[in-house]
C-alpha positions in Angstrom: 105.6 49.9 106.3 106.0 46.2 107.0 109.3 44.8 105.8 110.5 48.2 104.8 110.9 49.2 108.4 114.4 49.5 109.8 115.1 48.3 113.4 114.9 51.9 114.6 111.6 52.6 112.8 109.7 50.6 115.5 106.6 50.1 113.6 103.8 50.7 116.1 100.7 51.7 114.3 98.1 49.0 113.3 98.7 46.7 110.4 95.8 48.1 108.5 97.0 51.7 108.8 96.8 53.3 105.4 98.5 56.4 104.1 95.9 59.0 103.1 96.6 60.0 100.9 99.6 86.9 89.6 100.9 89.2 92.0 102.3 92.9 91.6 105.2 93.7 89.3 107.4 94.2 92.2 106.7 90.7 93.6 107.4 89.4 90.0 110.9 91.0 90.2 111.6 89.4 93.5 111.1 85.8 92.3 114.8 85.5 91.3 115.6 85.8 94.9 114.0 82.7 96.0 116.3 80.1 97.6 117.3 76.9 95.9 114.8 74.0 96.2 112.1 76.5 96.9 109.7 77.9 94.2 106.6 80.1 93.8 103.5 78.3 92.6 100.7 79.8 90.8 97.2 79.6 92.3 96.1 77.5 89.4 98.8 75.0 89.9 97.8 74.4 93.5 94.2 74.5 92.8 94.8 71.7 90.3 97.0 69.9 92.7 94.2 69.7 95.3 91.4 69.1 93.0 90.0 72.6 93.4 90.8 72.7 97.1 88.3 69.7 97.5 87.1 69.2 101.1 88.0 65.5 100.6 91.6 66.7 100.6 91.5 68.6 103.7 94.2 67.3 106.3 93.5 69.8 109.1 91.6 72.9 109.7 92.4 75.2 112.8 93.3 78.7 114.1 91.4 81.2 115.7 93.5 84.2 115.3 94.5 83.3 111.7 92.3 80.5 110.4 93.9 78.2 107.9 93.2 74.9 106.1 95.8 72.3 105.1 95.1 70.2 102.0 96.8 67.1 100.7 97.8 67.5 97.0 99.6 65.9 94.2 101.9 67.8 91.8 103.3 65.2 89.7 102.5 61.5 89.3 104.2 60.6 92.5 104.9 63.8 94.3 102.4 64.5 97.1 102.5 67.8 98.9 100.7 69.6 101.9 99.2 73.0 101.0 98.4 75.4 103.8 95.9 78.2 102.7 95.6 81.1 105.0 92.5 83.1 105.7 92.4 86.3 103.7 93.1 88.5 106.7 96.2 86.5 108.0 98.7 88.0 105.8 97.7 91.4 104.4 101.2 92.4 103.6 102.4 90.3 100.5 106.1 91.4 100.9 106.2 90.2 104.5 104.6 86.9 103.5 107.0 86.3 100.8 110.0 87.3 102.9 109.0 84.9 105.7 108.4 82.0 103.2 111.7 82.5 101.5 113.5 82.4 105.0 111.9 79.2 106.1 112.3 77.8 102.6 116.1 78.1 102.9 116.0 75.4 105.7 116.7 71.9 104.7 116.7 69.0 107.2 115.8 65.4 107.4 114.2 66.3 110.7 111.8 68.7 109.2 108.7 68.5 106.9 110.5 70.9 104.6 108.8 74.0 103.1 109.2 73.7 99.2 107.2 76.5 97.9 104.5 79.2 98.4 101.8 81.2 96.4 101.3 84.9 96.9 98.7 86.0 94.3 96.0 88.6 94.9 94.6 88.0 98.4 95.8 84.4 98.3 98.5 83.3 100.7 99.5 79.6 100.4 102.5 77.5 101.6 103.7 74.2 100.2 105.5 71.6 102.1 106.5 67.9 101.9 103.6 65.7 102.7 103.8 63.4 105.6 101.5 60.5 105.0 101.4 58.8 108.4 99.5 61.2 110.5 100.4 63.4 113.4 101.8 62.7 116.8 98.5 63.8 118.4 96.8 61.1 116.3 99.0 58.3 117.6 99.1 59.4 121.2 95.5 59.9 121.8 93.3 58.5 119.0 94.4 54.8 118.8 92.1 52.8 120.9 93.9 49.4 120.8 97.5 50.1 120.3 99.5 52.8 122.3 102.9 54.3 121.1 105.8 52.4 122.5 108.2 54.3 124.8 111.1 53.6 122.4 109.2 55.6 119.7 108.3 58.3 122.2 111.9 58.8 123.1 112.7 58.7 119.3 110.2 61.6 118.9 111.8 63.6 121.6 115.2 63.1 120.2 114.3 64.0 116.6 112.2 67.1 117.8 115.1 68.3 119.8 117.5 67.9 116.8 115.0 69.8 114.6 114.7 72.6 117.0 118.6 72.8 117.4 119.0 72.9 113.7 116.4 75.7 113.2 118.1 77.6 116.0 121.5 77.3 114.5 120.1 78.8 111.3 118.7 81.7 113.1 115.0 80.6 113.7 115.1 80.2 117.4 111.5 80.8 118.0 109.0 78.0 117.0 105.4 79.1 117.1 102.7 77.0 118.6 104.6 73.7 119.3 102.2 70.9 119.9 101.5 67.3 119.1 99.8 68.3 115.8 103.0 69.9 114.6 105.0 66.5 114.8 104.4 64.4 111.6 105.4 61.0 110.4 106.9 60.3 107.0 106.6 57.2 104.7 109.1 55.4 106.8 107.6 56.2 110.2 110.1 58.8 111.2 108.9 61.8 113.1 109.5 65.2 111.6 108.8 68.8 112.8 106.3 70.7 110.6 108.0 73.7 109.0 104.7 75.8 109.1 105.4 76.6 112.7 108.6 78.4 111.7 106.6 81.1 109.9 105.8 84.2 111.9 102.1 84.8 111.8 101.0 88.2 110.7 97.9 90.5 110.9 97.6 94.2 110.1 101.3 93.9 109.0 102.6 93.0 112.6 104.3 89.8 113.6 103.3 88.0 116.7 103.8 84.5 118.3 100.7 82.5 118.4 101.6 80.8 121.7 104.4 82.3 124.0 104.2 79.3 126.4 106.6 77.7 124.1 109.1 80.6 124.1 112.3 80.3 126.0 112.2 83.0 128.8 115.4 84.7 127.7 113.8 85.2 124.2 111.0 87.0 126.0 113.6 89.3 127.7 116.1 89.9 125.1 114.5 88.9 121.7 117.0 86.2 120.8 118.4 82.9 122.4 120.3 79.8 121.7 118.7 76.4 122.3 120.9 74.9 125.2 120.1 71.7 126.9 118.6 73.7 129.8 116.2 75.7 127.5 115.1 72.4 125.9 114.5 70.8 129.3 112.5 73.8 130.3 110.4 73.7 127.1 109.6 70.0 127.3 108.7 70.3 131.0 106.3 73.1 130.3 108.0 75.8 132.5 
């Protein structure tokens, strides 16, 4: 980052930090409904982009209920992507998966690591998002031994996260699944962004569920919908 950082970027990571960087006929007919800026990729395209889903390109691997792996990939000469590949049993209904992916793919915000595509081919379910090269909030909070995140950046993270959640709520995505420090990513300029993956409902046996209701506003549990007010955000961040 160096000289490229703005005053607000508050470069706080070490100077030696390096960026590491065919379905059914019915589904084919639905491709035209994909939102602008979002596309459906073939499995071959994503396999090539990740060098055959090479283990060297794994960014994260987690999930007990619906195991998944996130890979770093490269589509063009200078376009890096993050590819999330779900366990075969995570999304048995291809229509539901495509519907969810399209809905999240309609969102576009500078506060999000935006979802830019998906792949629904055979038993494969993959999501494609903008790649964030500068690790996760968890990494910078808990895994740097010699340099801690400054409070100014912590406040910046809180502000940007609140703005991201407010934007998602205003677009009808009030529930964010499994909000945690691994879901906050940093872009090339050091700006924190919320992972769009958490906006996808998780599915098993054709049913949707929240992976972690601890991050659900209480009125959502009672009524099924909510607006992210200042009080709701305060309760969420305080863990109540």
